[in-house]
C-alpha positions as CSV (number, residue, x, y, z in Angstrom):
1,M,137.4,26.6,93.7
2,K,137.4,24.8,90.3
3,Y,140.4,25.2,88.0
4,R,140.9,23.9,84.5
5,V,144.3,22.4,83.8
6,V,145.4,21.7,80.2
7,V,148.5,20.0,78.9
8,D,149.4,20.6,75.3
9,P,150.8,17.2,74.2
10,D,152.5,18.9,71.2
11,L,154.6,21.0,73.5
12,C,155.3,18.4,76.1
13,I,158.7,16.7,75.8
14,G,158.3,14.3,78.7
15,A,160.7,16.0,81.1
16,A,158.5,14.9,84.0
17,S,159.3,17.9,86.1
18,C,155.6,18.4,86.7
19,V,155.3,14.8,87.9
20,T,158.2,15.3,90.3
21,V,156.6,18.5,91.7
22,D,153.0,17.4,91.8
23,P,152.5,13.6,91.4
24,A,149.0,13.9,92.7
25,H,147.9,15.7,89.5
26,F,150.4,14.7,86.8
27,A,151.8,11.5,85.3
28,L,153.4,10.4,82.1
29,N,151.5,8.2,79.7
30,E,152.8,5.5,77.4
31,E,153.8,8.2,74.8
32,N,156.0,9.9,77.5
33,K,153.6,12.9,77.6
34,A,152.2,14.5,80.7
35,V,148.6,13.8,81.5
36,V,146.4,15.5,84.1
37,L,145.2,13.4,87.0
38,D,142.1,14.0,89.1
39,P,141.7,11.4,91.9
40,D,137.9,12.2,91.9
41,V,137.4,11.4,88.1
42,Q,138.2,8.2,86.3
43,D,137.3,9.5,82.9
44,E,140.1,8.5,80.5
45,A,138.6,10.2,77.4
46,R,140.3,13.6,78.0
47,P,143.6,12.9,79.8
48,Y,145.2,16.2,78.7
49,E,142.5,18.4,80.3
50,R,140.7,18.4,83.6
51,T,138.5,20.7,85.6
52,M,138.9,20.1,89.3
53,E,138.3,21.4,92.7
54,L,141.5,22.5,94.4
55,S,142.4,23.9,97.8
56,E,144.7,26.9,97.9
57,D,147.7,24.7,98.7
58,Q,146.9,22.3,95.9
59,K,146.6,25.3,93.5
60,D,150.0,26.6,94.6
61,T,151.6,23.2,94.0
62,L,149.9,22.9,90.6
63,I,151.2,26.3,89.6
64,L,154.7,25.3,90.8
65,A,154.5,22.1,88.6
66,A,153.4,24.2,85.6
67,Q,156.3,26.6,86.2
68,S,158.7,23.7,86.3
69,C,157.8,22.7,82.7
70,P,160.7,23.6,80.4
71,T,158.4,24.1,77.4
72,L,155.5,25.7,79.2
73,A,153.1,23.0,78.1
74,I,150.8,23.3,81.1
75,F,148.0,25.9,81.1
76,I,146.0,26.8,84.2
77,Y,142.7,28.7,84.1
78,D,140.9,30.2,87.1
79,P,137.2,29.5,87.8
80,E,136.2,32.4,85.6
81,G,138.1,31.0,82.7
82,K,141.0,33.5,82.8
83,Q,144.4,32.0,82.0
84,I,146.5,32.4,85.2
85,F,149.6,30.4,83.9
86,P,151.5,31.1,81.8
87,E,150.7,34.8,82.2
């Protein structure tokens, strides 16, 4: 299923907890802000937002990474566009 993941760079403080929990989908950029990674897409134009195909395990890890963010800067939307985190 495809999920949309958005990082709000204004909320991100660069704690990197998301990177620790899910390094396959998050990294810090040169401004020490979290960016969303998608191994299938090389588009650098929108580093704070990606829509990607995720397995159930990948989705669970992604949600854990979002939950680990101390400022709740990571938003996850289901395939229908409903925000599933934060609730």
